[in-house]
MARKE-475800 format. One record per residue (C-alpha): residue number from 1; y, z, x; residue in one letter. Coordinates in nm, 3 decimals. Layout:
<n = NUM&v = Y&w = Z&u = X&res = A>
...
END
This chain:
<n = 1&v = 1.766&w = -2.406&u = -3.895&res = M>
<n = 2&v = 1.529&w = -2.151&u = -3.966&res = R>
<n = 3&v = 1.423&w = -1.898&u = -3.674&res = V>
<n = 4&v = 1.175&w = -1.654&u = -3.630&res = L>
<n = 5&v = 1.267&w = -1.397&u = -3.330&res = I>
<n = 6&v = 0.913&w = -1.256&u = -3.189&res = V>
<n = 7&v = 1.034&w = -0.952&u = -3.007&res = E>
<n = 8&v = 0.907&w = -0.600&u = -2.997&res = D>
<n = 9&v = 1.257&w = -0.455&u = -2.865&res = D>
<n = 10&v = 1.500&w = -0.425&u = -3.124&res = P>
<n = 11&v = 1.794&w = -0.448&u = -2.892&res = M>
<n = 12&v = 1.675&w = -0.769&u = -2.743&res = V>
<n = 13&v = 1.627&w = -0.877&u = -3.107&res = R>
<n = 14&v = 1.973&w = -0.795&u = -3.211&res = T>
<n = 15&v = 2.115&w = -0.984&u = -2.896&res = I>
<n = 16&v = 1.901&w = -1.292&u = -2.947&res = N>
<n = 17&v = 2.004&w = -1.287&u = -3.327&res = K>
<n = 18&v = 2.364&w = -1.270&u = -3.222&res = G>
<n = 19&v = 2.341&w = -1.562&u = -2.992&res = Y>
<n = 20&v = 2.227&w = -1.762&u = -3.247&res = L>
<n = 21&v = 2.478&w = -1.674&u = -3.515&res = K>
<n = 22&v = 2.715&w = -1.754&u = -3.225&res = K>
<n = 23&v = 2.579&w = -2.103&u = -3.199&res = I>
<n = 24&v = 2.572&w = -2.146&u = -3.548&res = D>
<n = 25&v = 2.649&w = -1.894&u = -3.836&res = A>
<n = 26&v = 2.434&w = -2.107&u = -4.107&res = S>
<n = 27&v = 2.098&w = -2.036&u = -3.904&res = F>
<n = 28&v = 1.850&w = -1.847&u = -4.118&res = E>
<n = 29&v = 1.681&w = -1.568&u = -3.905&res = I>
<n = 30&v = 1.379&w = -1.394&u = -3.962&res = F>
<n = 31&v = 1.255&w = -1.102&u = -3.742&res = E>
<n = 32&v = 0.883&w = -0.969&u = -3.625&res = A>
<n = 33&v = 0.764&w = -0.727&u = -3.370&res = S>
<n = 34&v = 0.419&w = -0.824&u = -3.349&res = S>
<n = 35&v = 0.173&w = -1.070&u = -3.368&res = I>
<n = 36&v = 0.055&w = -1.004&u = -3.698&res = E>
<n = 37&v = 0.409&w = -0.949&u = -3.848&res = S>
<n = 38&v = 0.491&w = -1.286&u = -3.691&res = A>
<n = 39&v = 0.175&w = -1.463&u = -3.861&res = K>
<n = 40&v = 0.240&w = -1.330&u = -4.197&res = A>
<n = 41&v = 0.615&w = -1.480&u = -4.159&res = V>
<n = 42&v = 0.477&w = -1.808&u = -4.056&res = L>
<n = 43&v = 0.208&w = -1.817&u = -4.352&res = E>
<n = 44&v = 0.482&w = -1.768&u = -4.605&res = T>
<n = 45&v = 0.810&w = -1.899&u = -4.444&res = E>
<n = 46&v = 0.880&w = -2.255&u = -4.350&res = S>
<n = 47&v = 1.009&w = -2.199&u = -3.963&res = I>
<n = 48&v = 1.151&w = -2.466&u = -3.751&res = Q>
<n = 49&v = 1.179&w = -2.244&u = -3.411&res = L>
<n = 50&v = 1.042&w = -1.934&u = -3.284&res = I>
<n = 51&v = 1.180&w = -1.716&u = -3.000&res = L>
<n = 52&v = 0.877&w = -1.599&u = -2.838&res = L>
<n = 53&v = 0.839&w = -1.288&u = -2.615&res = D>
<n = 54&v = 0.521&w = -1.243&u = -2.397&res = V>
<n = 55&v = 0.455&w = -0.906&u = -2.414&res = Y>
<n = 56&v = 0.441&w = -0.762&u = -2.753&res = L>
<n = 57&v = 0.243&w = -0.443&u = -2.771&res = G>
<n = 58&v = -0.114&w = -0.498&u = -2.813&res = E>
<n = 59&v = -0.075&w = -0.892&u = -2.832&res = G>
<n = 60&v = 0.081&w = -1.160&u = -2.608&res = R>
<n = 61&v = 0.316&w = -1.437&u = -2.692&res = G>
<n = 62&v = 0.095&w = -1.742&u = -2.570&res = P>
<n = 63&v = -0.209&w = -1.608&u = -2.828&res = D>
<n = 64&v = 0.078&w = -1.663&u = -3.125&res = L>
<n = 65&v = 0.159&w = -2.004&u = -3.001&res = L>
<n = 66&v = -0.227&w = -2.091&u = -2.946&res = A>
<n = 67&v = -0.263&w = -1.989&u = -3.329&res = W>
<n = 68&v = 0.035&w = -2.194&u = -3.432&res = A>
<n = 69&v = -0.097&w = -2.495&u = -3.263&res = R>
<n = 70&v = -0.444&w = -2.457&u = -3.400&res = A>
<n = 71&v = -0.294&w = -2.383&u = -3.750&res = S>
<n = 72&v = -0.112&w = -2.744&u = -3.667&res = A>
<n = 73&v = 0.239&w = -2.593&u = -3.766&res = L>
<n = 74&v = 0.535&w = -2.832&u = -3.729&res = D>
<n = 75&v = 0.716&w = -2.565&u = -3.512&res = I>
<n = 76&v = 0.892&w = -2.547&u = -3.173&res = E>
<n = 77&v = 0.874&w = -2.275&u = -2.939&res = V>
<n = 78&v = 1.079&w = -2.142&u = -2.696&res = V>
<n = 79&v = 0.959&w = -1.807&u = -2.474&res = L>
<n = 80&v = 1.188&w = -1.548&u = -2.391&res = I>
<n = 81&v = 1.054&w = -1.293&u = -2.136&res = T>
<n = 82&v = 1.045&w = -1.109&u = -1.809&res = A>
<n = 83&v = 0.731&w = -1.248&u = -1.730&res = D>
<n = 84&v = 0.780&w = -1.509&u = -1.476&res = N>
<n = 85&v = 0.415&w = -1.565&u = -1.344&res = S>
<n = 86&v = 0.285&w = -1.925&u = -1.305&res = Y>
<n = 87&v = -0.025&w = -1.873&u = -1.504&res = E>
<n = 88&v = 0.195&w = -1.779&u = -1.799&res = T>
<n = 89&v = 0.457&w = -2.050&u = -1.768&res = V>
<n = 90&v = 0.186&w = -2.341&u = -1.729&res = A>
<n = 91&v = -0.017&w = -2.192&u = -1.998&res = T>
<n = 92&v = 0.262&w = -2.211&u = -2.286&res = V>
<n = 93&v = 0.386&w = -2.547&u = -2.180&res = F>
<n = 94&v = 0.019&w = -2.667&u = -2.194&res = R>
<n = 95&v = 0.040&w = -2.533&u = -2.551&res = L>
<n = 96&v = 0.347&w = -2.722&u = -2.621&res = G>
<n = 97&v = 0.656&w = -2.478&u = -2.565&res = A>
<n = 98&v = 0.958&w = -2.666&u = -2.538&res = I>
<n = 99&v = 1.140&w = -2.438&u = -2.332&res = D>
<n = 100&v = 1.100&w = -2.114&u = -2.091&res = Y>
<n = 101&v = 1.387&w = -1.851&u = -2.056&res = L>
<n = 102&v = 1.315&w = -1.564&u = -1.817&res = I>
<n = 103&v = 1.528&w = -1.268&u = -1.879&res = K>
<n = 104&v = 1.782&w = -1.184&u = -1.792&res = P>
<n = 105&v = 1.964&w = -1.491&u = -1.899&res = F>
<n = 106&v = 2.312&w = -1.637&u = -1.994&res = S>
<n = 107&v = 2.451&w = -1.741&u = -2.317&res = F>
<n = 108&v = 2.492&w = -2.114&u = -2.189&res = E>
<n = 109&v = 2.117&w = -2.121&u = -2.085&res = R>
<n = 110&v = 2.034&w = -1.984&u = -2.409&res = F>
<n = 111&v = 2.232&w = -2.243&u = -2.596&res = S>
<n = 112&v = 2.071&w = -2.519&u = -2.402&res = E>
<n = 113&v = 1.733&w = -2.416&u = -2.529&res = A>
<n = 114&v = 1.814&w = -2.394&u = -2.898&res = V>
<n = 115&v = 2.034&w = -2.734&u = -2.850&res = Y>
<n = 116&v = 1.727&w = -2.909&u = -2.688&res = K>
<n = 117&v = 1.529&w = -2.832&u = -3.017&res = V>
<n = 118&v = 1.818&w = -2.928&u = -3.261&res = L>
<n = 119&v = 1.822&w = -3.245&u = -3.081&res = Q>
<n = 120&v = 1.482&w = -3.305&u = -3.087&res = K>
<n = 121&v = 1.459&w = -3.287&u = -3.432&res = R>
<n = 122&v = 1.746&w = -3.467&u = -3.477&res = S>
<n = 123&v = 1.608&w = -3.752&u = -3.297&res = A>
<n = 124&v = 1.292&w = -3.774&u = -3.468&res = F>
<n = 125&v = 1.394&w = -3.662&u = -3.808&res = S>
<n = 126&v = 1.262&w = -3.855&u = -4.099&res = E>
<n = 127&v = 1.175&w = -4.179&u = -3.883&res = K>
<n = 128&v = 0.853&w = -4.379&u = -3.964&res = Q>
<n = 129&v = 0.843&w = -4.543&u = -3.630&res = S>
<n = 130&v = 0.993&w = -4.413&u = -3.288&res = I>
<n = 131&v = 1.188&w = -4.643&u = -3.010&res = V>
<n = 132&v = 1.223&w = -4.556&u = -2.638&res = Q>
<n = 133&v = 1.587&w = -4.442&u = -2.716&res = E>
<n = 134&v = 1.460&w = -4.159&u = -2.900&res = D>
<n = 135&v = 1.210&w = -4.057&u = -2.676&res = I>
<n = 136&v = 1.436&w = -4.046&u = -2.383&res = D>
<n = 137&v = 1.703&w = -3.851&u = -2.569&res = K>
<n = 138&v = 1.470&w = -3.597&u = -2.666&res = M>
<n = 139&v = 1.366&w = -3.545&u = -2.319&res = L>
<n = 140&v = 1.711&w = -3.539&u = -2.142&res = S>
<n = 141&v = 1.848&w = -3.228&u = -2.036&res = T>
<n = 142&v = 2.086&w = -3.126&u = -2.329&res = P>
<n = 143&v = 2.460&w = -3.158&u = -2.247&res = Q>
<n = 144&v = 2.637&w = -2.886&u = -2.416&res = I>
<n = 145&v = 2.979&w = -2.997&u = -2.312&res = L>
<n = 146&v = 2.926&w = -3.366&u = -2.276&res = S>
<n = 147&v = 3.205&w = -3.578&u = -2.188&res = K>
<n = 148&v = 3.217&w = -3.648&u = -2.566&res = E>
<n = 149&v = 3.359&w = -3.334&u = -2.654&res = V>
<n = 150&v = 3.701&w = -3.375&u = -2.508&res = T>
<n = 151&v = 3.842&w = -3.035&u = -2.590&res = I>
<n = 152&v = 3.836&w = -2.757&u = -2.358&res = E>
<n = 153&v = 3.562&w = -2.500&u = -2.421&res = R>
<n = 154&v = 3.772&w = -2.216&u = -2.467&res = D>
<n = 155&v = 4.009&w = -2.407&u = -2.687&res = A>
<n = 156&v = 3.724&w = -2.498&u = -2.885&res = V>
<n = 157&v = 3.548&w = -2.146&u = -2.926&res = M>
<n = 158&v = 3.898&w = -2.029&u = -3.019&res = E>
<n = 159&v = 3.904&w = -2.243&u = -3.323&res = K>
<n = 160&v = 3.571&w = -2.124&u = -3.416&res = G>
<n = 161&v = 3.414&w = -2.503&u = -3.330&res = I>
<n = 162&v = 3.118&w = -2.489&u = -3.126&res = N>
<n = 163&v = 3.067&w = -2.761&u = -2.882&res = P>
<n = 164&v = 2.668&w = -2.828&u = -2.952&res = M>
<n = 165&v = 2.729&w = -2.841&u = -3.333&res = T>
<n = 166&v = 3.023&w = -3.045&u = -3.288&res = Y>
<n = 167&v = 2.794&w = -3.291&u = -3.061&res = S>
<n = 168&v = 2.514&w = -3.298&u = -3.287&res = L>
<n = 169&v = 2.773&w = -3.367&u = -3.611&res = V>
<n = 170&v = 2.901&w = -3.647&u = -3.401&res = K>
<n = 171&v = 2.573&w = -3.798&u = -3.290&res = E>
<n = 172&v = 2.464&w = -3.798&u = -3.660&res = A>
<n = 173&v = 2.756&w = -3.992&u = -3.743&res = L>
<n = 174&v = 2.736&w = -4.256&u = -3.441&res = L>
<n = 175&v = 2.365&w = -4.301&u = -3.540&res = E>
<n = 176&v = 2.433&w = -4.354&u = -3.887&res = A>
<n = 177&v = 2.686&w = -4.650&u = -3.831&res = G>
<n = 178&v = 2.821&w = -4.625&u = -4.157&res = E>
<n = 179&v = 3.036&w = -4.411&u = -4.364&res = K>
<n = 180&v = 2.824&w = -4.074&u = -4.476&res = Q>
<n = 181&v = 2.872&w = -3.787&u = -4.704&res = T>
<n = 182&v = 2.879&w = -3.430&u = -4.571&res = A>
<n = 183&v = 2.525&w = -3.383&u = -4.733&res = Q>
<n = 184&v = 2.378&w = -3.659&u = -4.571&res = E>
<n = 185&v = 2.486&w = -3.551&u = -4.223&res = I>
<n = 186&v = 2.355&w = -3.217&u = -4.309&res = A>
<n = 187&v = 1.993&w = -3.359&u = -4.382&res = E>
<n = 188&v = 2.017&w = -3.560&u = -4.039&res = K>
<n = 189&v = 2.123&w = -3.226&u = -3.863&res = T>
<n = 190&v = 1.955&w = -2.945&u = -4.046&res = E>
<n = 191&v = 2.266&w = -2.764&u = -4.060&res = L>
<n = 192&v = 2.427&w = -2.620&u = -4.366&res = A>
<n = 193&v = 2.664&w = -2.862&u = -4.571&res = R>
<n = 194&v = 2.962&w = -2.606&u = -4.535&res = V>
<n = 195&v = 2.917&w = -2.591&u = -4.170&res = T>
<n = 196&v = 2.922&w = -3.004&u = -4.140&res = V>
<n = 197&v = 3.217&w = -3.023&u = -4.384&res = R>
<n = 198&v = 3.414&w = -2.788&u = -4.141&res = R>
<n = 199&v = 3.304&w = -2.983&u = -3.839&res = Y>
<n = 200&v = 3.383&w = -3.319&u = -4.013&res = L>
<n = 201&v = 3.748&w = -3.179&u = -4.145&res = E>
<n = 202&v = 3.811&w = -3.086&u = -3.798&res = Y>
<n = 203&v = 3.735&w = -3.412&u = -3.657&res = M>
<n = 204&v = 3.959&w = -3.555&u = -3.909&res = V>
<n = 205&v = 4.240&w = -3.350&u = -3.802&res = S>
<n = 206&v = 4.188&w = -3.485&u = -3.430&res = L>
<n = 207&v = 4.192&w = -3.852&u = -3.592&res = D>
<n = 208&v = 3.859&w = -3.897&u = -3.505&res = E>
<n = 209&v = 3.683&w = -3.950&u = -3.812&res = V>
<n = 210&v = 3.832&w = -4.131&u = -4.134&res = E>
<n = 211&v = 3.798&w = -3.935&u = -4.437&res = E>
<n = 212&v = 3.725&w = -4.202&u = -4.775&res = Q>
<n = 213&v = 3.726&w = -4.085&u = -5.127&res = L>
<n = 214&v = 3.547&w = -4.290&u = -5.357&res = N>
<n = 215&v = 3.633&w = -4.235&u = -5.728&res = Y>
<n = 216&v = 3.393&w = -4.276&u = -6.004&res = G>
<n = 217&v = 3.423&w = -4.299&u = -6.353&res = K>
<n = 218&v = 3.413&w = -3.912&u = -6.422&res = I>
<n = 219&v = 3.425&w = -3.597&u = -6.225&res = G>
<n = 220&v = 3.546&w = -3.530&u = -5.880&res = R>
<n = 221&v = 3.566&w = -3.822&u = -5.600&res = P>
<n = 222&v = 3.322&w = -3.832&u = -5.341&res = N>
<n = 223&v = 3.411&w = -3.781&u = -4.973&res = K>
<n = 224&v = 3.265&w = -3.993&u = -4.709&res = Y>
<n = 225&v = 3.369&w = -3.982&u = -4.354&res = Y>
<n = 226&v = 3.296&w = -4.228&u = -4.064&res = V>
<n = 227&v = 3.347&w = -4.219&u = -3.704&res = W>
<n = 228&v = 3.682&w = -4.411&u = -3.592&res = K>
<n = 229&v = 3.718&w = -4.257&u = -3.217&res = G>
<n = 230&v = 3.543&w = -4.403&u = -2.928&res = K>
<n = 231&v = 3.162&w = -4.333&u = -2.899&res = S>
<n = 232&v = 3.166&w = -4.271&u = -2.524&res = E>
END
């Protein structure tokens, strides 16, 4: 996923960037310290998520959000700010913000906001029509450490496996209902293929996923993965 951090405090930008990389090292991150520099990025790059502060020197975050909506950009926005006024919160949600974090916040709450974006994009990705289940999934509160993840959080993190990414890859396999390549899962989840492959191989080691080789006439065999564990 491609993320733009719009924040005029360099230290806060560094913290948010570190949090994003902790969630998934494959995220491509852009930075801007003002409304104008943010617009310059958005006009030249395909961004999926903006982490947006409210107070930005001469401009305000909600103004950038309003501009993005008027420009019909397909983008999710999470506000990260010390502004806890009702007026600001109400305004940005009317403009379509997906979440609002009040500083200071925990890494867990930050992760929940990012996962909410990934969950929404995964639910609606490349679908011509939407069923109620897709909408319910998008509106539900993300369960970062859901019952689907049977490993303790500390053990998962020690192995370099993030529970959110684990759940995202697993959901993509379950929804497919048939064997998938790492590339197919990467396209569904908007994760890097190398990241998806690492998680799939980890699931294979847990005997949750079966790896199947398809030998063609020439070249290396294609690897397919199919979920074999319990879906709940």
